[in-house]
KOLTI-938474 format. One line per field, with one value per residue (C-alpha): residue number from 1; residue in three letters; x, y, z. Coordinates in Angstrom, 1 decimal. Last residue first. Layout:
BEGIN
num NUM, ...
residuo Ala, ...
u X, ...
v Y, ...
w Z, ...
//
This chain:
BEGIN
num 350, 349, 348, 347, 346, 345, 344, 343, 342, 341, 340, 339, 338, 337, 336, 335, 334, 333, 332, 331, 330, 329, 328, 327, 326, 325, 324, 323, 322, 321, 320, 319, 318, 317, 316, 315, 314, 313, 312, 311, 310, 309, 308, 307, 306, 305, 304, 303, 302, 301, 300, 299, 298, 297, 296, 295, 294, 293, 292, 291, 290, 289, 288, 287, 286, 285, 284, 283, 282, 281, 280, 279, 278, 277, 276, 275, 274, 273, 272, 271, 270, 269, 268, 267, 266, 265, 264, 263, 262, 261, 260, 259, 258, 257, 256, 255, 254, 253, 252, 251, 250, 249, 248, 247, 246, 245, 244, 243, 242, 241, 240, 239, 238, 237, 236, 235, 234, 233, 232, 231, 230, 229, 228, 227, 226, 225, 224, 223, 222, 221, 220, 219, 218, 217, 216, 215, 214, 213, 212, 211, 210, 209, 208, 207, 206, 205, 204, 203, 202, 201, 200, 199, 198, 197, 196, 195, 194, 193, 192, 191, 190, 189, 188, 187, 186, 185, 184, 183, 182, 181, 180, 179, 178, 177, 176, 175, 174, 173, 172, 171, 170, 169, 168, 167, 166, 165, 164, 163, 162, 161, 160, 159, 158, 157, 156, 155, 154, 153, 152, 151, 150, 149, 148, 147, 146, 145, 144, 143, 142, 141, 140, 139, 138, 137, 136, 135, 134, 133, 132, 131, 130, 129, 128, 127, 126, 125, 124, 123, 122, 121, 120, 119, 118, 117, 116, 115, 114, 113, 112, 111, 110, 109, 108, 107, 106, 105, 104, 103, 102, 101, 100, 99, 98, 97, 96, 95, 94, 93, 92, 91, 90, 89, 88, 87, 86, 85, 84, 83, 82, 81, 80, 79, 78, 77, 76, 75, 74, 73, 72, 71, 70, 69, 68, 67, 66, 65, 64, 63, 62, 61, 60, 59, 58, 57, 56, 55, 54, 53, 52, 51, 50, 49, 48, 47, 46, 45, 44, 43, 42, 41, 40, 39, 38, 37, 36, 35, 34, 33, 32, 31, 30, 29, 28, 27, 26, 25, 24, 23, 22, 21, 20, 19, 18, 17, 16, 15, 14, 13, 12, 11, 10, 9, 8, 7, 6, 5, 4, 3, 2, 1
residuo Unk, Unk, Unk, Unk, Unk, Unk, Unk, Unk, Unk, Unk, Unk, Unk, Unk, Unk, Unk, Unk, Unk, Unk, Unk, Unk, Unk, Unk, Unk, Unk, Unk, Unk, Unk, Unk, Unk, Unk, Unk, Unk, Unk, Unk, Unk, Unk, Unk, Unk, Unk, Unk, Unk, Unk, Unk, Unk, Unk, Unk, Unk, Unk, Unk, Unk, Unk, Unk, Unk, Unk, Unk, Unk, Unk, Unk, Unk, Unk, Unk, Unk, Unk, Unk, Unk, Unk, Unk, Unk, Unk, Unk, Unk, Unk, Unk, Unk, Unk, Unk, Unk, Unk, Unk, Unk, Unk, Unk, Unk, Unk, Unk, Unk, Unk, Unk, Unk, Unk, Unk, Unk, Unk, Unk, Unk, Unk, Unk, Unk, Unk, Unk, Unk, Unk, Unk, Unk, Unk, Unk, Unk, Unk, Unk, Unk, Unk, Unk, Unk, Unk, Unk, Unk, Unk, Unk, Unk, Unk, Unk, Unk, Unk, Unk, Unk, Unk, Unk, Unk, Unk, Unk, Unk, Unk, Unk, Unk, Unk, Unk, Unk, Unk, Unk, Unk, Unk, Unk, Unk, Unk, Unk, Unk, Unk, Unk, Unk, Unk, Unk, Unk, Unk, Unk, Unk, Unk, Unk, Unk, Unk, Unk, Unk, Unk, Unk, Unk, Unk, Unk, Unk, Unk, Unk, Unk, Unk, Unk, Unk, Unk, Unk, Unk, Unk, Unk, Unk, Unk, Unk, Unk, Unk, Unk, Unk, Unk, Unk, Unk, Unk, Unk, Unk, Unk, Unk, Unk, Unk, Unk, Unk, Unk, Unk, Unk, Unk, Unk, Unk, Unk, Unk, Unk, Unk, Unk, Unk, Unk, Unk, Unk, Unk, Unk, Unk, Unk, Unk, Unk, Unk, Unk, Unk, Unk, Unk, Unk, Unk, Unk, Unk, Unk, Unk, Unk, Unk, Unk, Unk, Unk, Unk, Unk, Unk, Unk, Unk, Unk, Unk, Unk, Unk, Unk, Unk, Unk, Unk, Unk, Unk, Unk, Unk, Unk, Unk, Unk, Unk, Unk, Unk, Unk, Unk, Unk, Unk, Unk, Unk, Unk, Unk, Unk, Unk, Unk, Unk, Unk, Unk, Unk, Unk, Unk, Unk, Unk, Unk, Unk, Unk, Unk, Unk, Unk, Unk, Unk, Unk, Unk, Unk, Unk, Unk, Unk, Unk, Unk, Unk, Unk, Unk, Unk, Unk, Unk, Unk, Unk, Unk, Unk, Unk, Unk, Unk, Unk, Unk, Unk, Unk, Unk, Unk, Unk, Unk, Unk, Unk, Unk, Unk, Unk, Unk, Unk, Unk, Unk, Unk, Unk, Unk, Unk, Unk, Unk, Unk, Unk, Unk, Unk, Unk, Unk, Unk, Unk, Unk, Unk, Unk, Unk, Unk, Unk, Unk, Unk, Unk, Unk, Unk, Unk, Unk, Unk
u 17.8, 14.0, 12.8, 11.9, 8.4, 8.2, 9.5, 12.7, 10.8, 9.2, 7.2, 6.2, 6.9, 8.5, 9.8, 13.4, 14.3, 16.2, 18.5, 18.2, 20.2, 17.1, 18.8, 21.8, 20.0, 17.5, 20.2, 21.9, 18.4, 16.8, 13.4, 12.1, 8.7, 5.7, 2.1, -1.1, -4.6, -7.9, -9.8, -13.7, -16.6, -20.2, -21.9, -22.0, -24.1, -24.7, -23.4, -19.8, -19.6, -19.9, -17.5, -15.3, -16.1, -14.9, -11.9, -10.7, -7.9, -7.2, -5.7, -9.3, -11.6, -12.8, -14.5, -18.5, -18.4, -22.5, -22.4, -24.7, -25.4, -28.8, -30.1, -32.7, -30.2, -28.2, -30.8, -31.1, -27.7, -27.5, -30.9, -29.5, -25.9, -28.1, -30.2, -27.0, -25.7, -28.6, -29.1, -30.6, -27.2, -24.8, -26.4, -26.8, -23.4, -22.8, -21.9, -19.3, -18.4, -15.9, -15.4, -18.1, -18.2, -20.6, -20.2, -21.3, -21.8, -19.6, -20.7, -17.8, -19.7, -19.6, -21.8, -23.4, -24.9, -26.9, -27.3, -29.8, -33.1, -35.1, -33.4, -31.4, -29.1, -27.1, -26.3, -23.8, -23.2, -19.8, -18.6, -20.0, -18.2, -14.7, -12.9, -14.4, -15.9, -13.6, -10.4, -11.9, -11.8, -8.5, -7.4, -9.1, -6.3, -7.5, -7.5, -7.2, -3.5, -3.3, -4.1, -7.8, -8.8, -12.2, -13.9, -11.3, -12.2, -16.4, -15.8, -13.5, -16.3, -19.1, -17.3, -16.3, -20.0, -20.9, -18.3, -18.9, -20.5, -21.1, -22.5, -22.6, -25.5, -27.3, -29.3, -31.5, -32.3, -34.8, -34.9, -37.8, -36.5, -38.7, -36.7, -33.6, -34.7, -36.2, -32.6, -30.9, -33.3, -32.1, -29.0, -29.3, -31.2, -27.9, -28.9, -30.6, -33.9, -32.5, -31.1, -35.4, -34.5, -35.7, -33.4, -29.7, -27.8, -24.9, -22.5, -19.3, -17.7, -14.0, -11.2, -7.4, -4.4, -3.4, 0.2, 2.1, 5.6, 6.3, 8.9, 7.1, 4.3, 0.7, -1.7, -3.3, -3.3, -6.0, -9.3, -11.0, -13.8, -10.8, -8.8, -4.7, -2.6, 0.6, 4.2, 7.0, 10.6, 13.9, 12.4, 15.8, 13.9, 15.2, 14.8, 11.0, 10.7, 12.8, 10.5, 7.7, 8.4, 8.8, 5.7, 3.7, 5.2, 4.2, 0.2, -0.2, -4.1, -5.3, -8.8, -9.2, -8.5, -5.7, -6.3, -3.4, -3.6, -6.3, -7.8, -7.6, -5.0, -3.3, -0.8, 2.8, 6.0, 9.9, 12.2, 16.2, 17.9, 19.4, 18.2, 21.3, 21.0, 17.4, 16.8, 15.7, 13.0, 12.5, 11.0, 7.6, 5.8, 1.9, 0.2, -2.6, -1.5, -3.3, -2.8, -4.8, -6.1, -6.4, -4.9, -2.4, -2.0, 1.0, -0.7, 0.8, -0.7, 1.4, 1.1, 3.5, 4.0, 2.5, 0.7, -2.8, -2.8, -2.0, -4.9, -7.6, -5.7, -5.9, -9.3, -10.0, -8.7, -9.9, -8.9, -10.9, -14.1, -14.2, -14.8, -13.0, -14.2, -11.1, -12.0, -14.0, -10.3, -8.9, -11.1, -10.6, -6.7, -6.9, -6.6, -3.5, -1.9, -0.3, 2.8, 2.9, 4.7, 6.1, 6.3, 2.6, 1.2, -0.3, 2.8, 2.5, 1.1, -0.1
v -28.8, -27.9, -24.7, -21.6, -20.6, -18.1, -14.5, -15.1, -16.3, -13.9, -15.8, -19.2, -21.8, -21.5, -18.0, -19.6, -17.3, -14.4, -17.7, -18.5, -18.6, -16.6, -13.3, -13.2, -14.0, -11.7, -9.0, -10.5, -10.3, -7.1, -6.3, -10.3, -10.4, -12.1, -12.2, -13.6, -14.6, -15.6, -17.2, -16.2, -18.8, -17.6, -20.4, -22.5, -19.7, -20.6, -24.4, -22.8, -21.3, -24.6, -26.1, -23.2, -24.1, -28.0, -27.2, -25.2, -24.1, -20.1, -19.8, -21.3, -21.6, -18.8, -15.0, -14.8, -11.8, -10.1, -8.8, -6.2, -4.5, -2.1, -2.0, -4.7, -7.2, -6.4, -7.3, -10.5, -11.9, -11.1, -12.6, -15.8, -15.1, -15.7, -18.6, -21.0, -20.7, -21.6, -24.2, -26.0, -27.8, -25.7, -22.4, -25.5, -25.9, -22.3, -20.3, -17.1, -15.2, -12.9, -10.7, -11.6, -9.0, -6.7, -5.4, -1.8, -0.6, -0.2, -3.4, -5.1, -7.9, -9.3, -12.8, -14.0, -17.8, -18.7, -15.9, -17.1, -14.9, -18.0, -18.6, -15.8, -15.4, -11.8, -10.1, -7.6, -4.8, -2.7, 0.5, 2.9, 1.3, 1.2, 4.1, 3.0, -1.0, -2.1, -0.4, -1.8, -5.3, -5.3, -3.5, -7.0, -8.2, -11.1, -14.8, -15.7, -15.5, -18.5, -21.0, -22.1, -25.7, -25.6, -25.3, -22.6, -20.6, -21.0, -20.0, -17.0, -15.8, -16.0, -13.8, -11.5, -11.6, -10.5, -8.0, -6.2, -3.4, 0.5, -1.7, 0.3, -1.7, -4.3, -6.7, -9.4, -12.9, -15.1, -18.4, -20.2, -23.9, -23.9, -21.1, -23.0, -25.8, -23.2, -22.2, -26.0, -27.1, -24.3, -24.9, -28.7, -27.9, -26.2, -21.8, -20.4, -20.1, -18.1, -15.3, -14.6, -13.3, -10.0, -8.6, -8.6, -10.2, -12.4, -14.5, -14.3, -17.2, -17.2, -20.0, -20.7, -19.8, -18.8, -18.2, -15.0, -14.1, -10.8, -9.8, -7.8, -5.9, -7.4, -6.1, -9.1, -10.0, -7.1, -9.7, -6.8, -9.0, -11.7, -9.0, -9.5, -10.2, -8.7, -9.6, -7.4, -7.8, -6.1, -2.8, -0.9, 2.6, 4.3, 0.6, 0.1, 3.7, 2.9, -0.5, 1.5, 4.0, 1.5, -0.6, 2.6, 3.1, -0.1, 0.1, 3.7, 3.6, 3.7, 4.5, 4.5, 2.9, 0.6, -0.3, -2.2, -5.0, -5.6, -8.2, -9.7, -8.6, -5.4, -5.5, -6.1, -4.5, -5.1, -3.0, -3.1, -0.7, -3.5, -6.8, -8.4, -11.2, -11.5, -9.9, -6.5, -8.4, -6.4, -3.0, -3.2, -1.0, -1.8, -1.2, 1.1, 0.7, 3.4, 3.3, 5.7, 6.4, 8.7, 12.7, 11.3, 9.6, 7.5, 7.1, 5.4, 4.9, 4.2, 2.8, 2.1, -1.2, -3.7, -7.0, -7.2, -3.9, -2.5, -4.2, -1.9, 1.1, -0.4, -0.4, 2.8, 4.1, 2.6, -0.2, -3.2, -1.2, -1.1, 2.4, 2.6, 5.5, 7.0, 9.9, 8.0, 6.4, 9.6, 10.7, 7.9, 8.4, 12.0, 12.2, 9.7, 11.7, 10.2, 9.2, 10.3, 8.1, 10.3, 10.6, 12.2, 10.0, 10.4, 8.9, 5.8, 3.5, 0.3
w 33.0, 33.0, 31.4, 33.7, 33.1, 30.0, 29.9, 28.5, 25.6, 24.5, 23.8, 25.1, 22.5, 19.1, 17.8, 16.8, 13.9, 16.3, 17.2, 20.9, 23.8, 25.8, 26.7, 25.1, 21.4, 21.8, 22.1, 19.1, 17.2, 18.3, 16.9, 17.5, 15.9, 17.6, 16.3, 17.5, 15.4, 16.0, 13.6, 13.4, 13.6, 13.8, 11.7, 14.5, 17.0, 20.4, 19.6, 19.1, 23.0, 24.6, 21.8, 22.8, 26.6, 26.5, 24.0, 21.1, 22.2, 22.3, 25.4, 27.8, 24.3, 22.1, 22.4, 22.4, 20.5, 20.2, 16.9, 15.5, 18.2, 17.9, 21.4, 20.7, 19.5, 22.7, 24.9, 22.9, 22.9, 27.1, 27.8, 25.3, 27.2, 30.4, 29.1, 28.5, 32.0, 33.6, 32.0, 35.3, 36.1, 34.9, 36.9, 40.3, 40.0, 40.1, 36.7, 36.2, 33.4, 32.1, 28.7, 26.5, 23.8, 22.5, 19.0, 16.8, 20.1, 22.4, 25.0, 27.3, 28.8, 32.2, 32.1, 35.1, 36.4, 39.1, 41.7, 44.3, 44.4, 43.8, 41.0, 39.3, 36.2, 36.0, 32.6, 33.7, 30.9, 31.1, 28.7, 31.3, 34.1, 32.3, 34.4, 38.2, 38.3, 35.8, 38.0, 40.9, 39.3, 38.3, 41.8, 43.4, 41.9, 39.1, 39.5, 36.0, 35.8, 38.7, 36.2, 36.0, 37.9, 36.8, 40.3, 41.3, 38.3, 38.8, 42.6, 41.5, 38.9, 41.4, 44.0, 41.8, 40.5, 43.8, 44.8, 40.9, 42.4, 39.9, 37.4, 34.0, 33.0, 35.0, 32.8, 34.3, 34.0, 35.4, 36.4, 37.5, 36.7, 33.7, 32.4, 33.0, 31.7, 28.4, 28.3, 28.7, 25.9, 23.2, 24.0, 23.2, 20.0, 18.4, 18.7, 15.5, 17.2, 20.2, 18.6, 18.1, 13.5, 13.3, 13.7, 13.1, 15.8, 14.6, 17.6, 17.0, 18.0, 18.4, 17.0, 17.5, 17.8, 14.3, 13.6, 12.7, 12.5, 12.2, 10.1, 7.9, 10.0, 10.5, 8.6, 7.9, 11.6, 11.4, 11.0, 12.8, 14.3, 15.3, 16.8, 17.1, 20.2, 19.4, 21.2, 20.4, 20.9, 22.2, 22.5, 22.8, 23.0, 19.7, 18.0, 18.9, 17.5, 14.3, 13.8, 14.4, 11.6, 9.2, 10.2, 10.2, 6.8, 5.3, 6.8, 5.4, 5.7, 1.5, 1.4, 5.4, 8.3, 9.5, 13.5, 14.4, 16.8, 19.9, 21.4, 24.9, 26.9, 26.1, 23.0, 24.2, 23.7, 25.5, 27.0, 27.1, 29.6, 31.8, 30.9, 29.9, 33.2, 33.6, 37.7, 36.7, 34.8, 31.0, 30.9, 29.5, 26.9, 26.7, 23.5, 21.6, 17.6, 15.6, 11.5, 9.8, 5.8, 2.9, 3.9, 6.3, 9.7, 11.7, 15.3, 18.2, 21.8, 24.6, 27.5, 30.1, 31.8, 34.2, 32.6, 34.7, 36.1, 33.2, 31.1, 33.2, 31.4, 27.6, 29.0, 29.9, 27.1, 24.5, 22.5, 23.4, 23.8, 20.3, 19.1, 15.7, 13.0, 12.9, 14.0, 16.8, 18.0, 18.0, 20.5, 22.5, 22.6, 23.6, 26.9, 26.8, 24.8, 21.5, 20.7, 16.9, 14.4, 11.4, 8.3, 7.8, 5.7, 2.1, 0.4, 2.1, -0.4, -0.2
//
């Protein structure tokens, strides 16, 4: 693509202007907004950067997190690496002729100036922006996610697998009632249910988030959240915490008790969330995929809500400083297998 229309510089946008820039380029998805990026810093600490290259015929925007390398890592002093925030991200390229090639050229220089060793990128399945990965990126398919189409007048219930419809009906017979809480001010009950769900599932420690993370969601991200609660005789049995910025809703986290599972309330709560989104003009309800992108039981559960909604998810890996990466890992820059960057992975057996 031509880059002649662009400014020739990469701009680090001030935080107060992040959301305005998104609106200007026509991307309002929650995963790119300031409140979400700042919540992600609680999970993966660093300094947020919002990079922009623009011109008369298009723009490229990249929100990212710049991290110092662990102090105990030999050779790490003064070096950095870059990741996209937890969830879905990557570059936003808009316009008739976005300056993608120039962006990556300037990004390479930006990383070199900061002694950034590597970049790890989580692309956005709905944007399919892995297509805009820069030269040198190793792009890998992580797995499949499910995007549930919500166009009226078809009831989302009607397009589900028959087993899911039966489960939702079972929940209604059990007396389950679903309510929507827009902009929830207190996530305490949800967090308790979520952590119990993660414990039963044997989830890794990463998914037991610090209180500061939930507090960040309650405050700065609050007006982009909707919580859907299924209750039986007043007891919370299933809940879905969703990001909602038109045109897409994202299923962010969920919780289901044993009663919620056995009664089918875990199905009903997502049906009602889809109906809520459809009634308010959302085009897609993105359910995500399985754990770590795998096509596991969680993925198969989500797939049965809308089996035609498969969207591939990709990650990208690139080494900017080959000698630095080799010194830190003992690997060549071409060996990008496994956890990346390798120097942040779990210790390897000797």
